C-alpha positions as CSV (number, residue, x, y, z in Angstrom):
1,M,75.3,116.9,110.1
2,M,78.2,119.2,111.0
3,D,77.6,122.9,111.5
4,E,80.7,124.0,109.6
5,A,80.9,127.6,111.0
6,Q,80.5,126.4,114.6
7,T,83.1,123.7,114.1
8,I,85.6,126.2,112.7
9,K,84.9,128.5,115.6
10,E,85.6,125.6,118.1
11,A,88.8,124.7,116.2
12,Q,89.9,128.3,116.4
13,Q,89.3,128.2,120.2
14,G,91.7,125.2,120.4
15,S,89.5,122.2,120.0
16,I,91.5,119.5,118.3
17,A,88.4,117.3,118.0
18,A,86.7,120.1,116.0
19,F,89.7,120.4,113.7
20,N,89.7,116.7,113.2
21,Q,86.0,116.8,112.3
22,L,86.9,119.3,109.6
23,V,89.8,117.1,108.3
24,M,87.5,114.1,108.2
25,A,84.9,116.0,106.3
26,Y,87.3,117.3,103.6
27,Q,90.2,114.9,103.4
28,G,88.6,112.9,100.6
29,T,87.9,115.8,98.4
30,A,91.3,117.3,99.1
31,Y,93.0,114.0,98.2
32,N,91.0,113.6,95.0
33,V,91.9,117.1,93.8
34,A,95.6,116.6,94.7
35,Y,95.6,113.2,93.0
36,R,94.1,114.6,89.8
37,V,96.7,117.4,89.7
38,M,99.7,115.3,90.7
39,G,98.8,111.9,89.3
40,D,100.6,110.1,92.2
41,G,99.0,108.8,95.3
42,D,101.9,109.3,97.7
43,A,102.5,112.9,96.5
44,A,98.8,113.6,96.8
45,A,98.7,112.3,100.4
46,D,101.8,114.4,101.2
47,A,100.2,117.5,99.7
48,C,97.0,116.9,101.7
49,Q,99.0,116.5,104.9
50,D,100.9,119.7,104.2
51,A,97.7,121.6,103.4
52,F,95.9,120.5,106.5
53,L,98.9,121.3,108.7
54,K,99.1,124.8,107.1
55,A,95.3,125.2,107.7
56,Y,95.7,124.3,111.3
57,K,98.5,126.8,111.8
58,A,96.5,129.5,110.1
59,L,93.2,128.9,112.0
60,G,93.5,132.2,113.8
61,Q,93.7,134.2,110.6
62,Y,90.5,132.7,109.2
63,R,87.6,135.3,109.2
64,G,84.9,133.3,107.5
């Protein structure tokens, strides 16, 4: 089981593996929500990709 707080801290310190762990943990949920809102699989996948990219770029701003 992943320690979310520790994984986030590691991702903030530059660990791509830690960020990938977070993506793997939440990509299904993110996609399902996006699909329900958008009603299109390709658009939902694009939205998830954009969201995770923005999350990666903003890791330094996350305070818990």
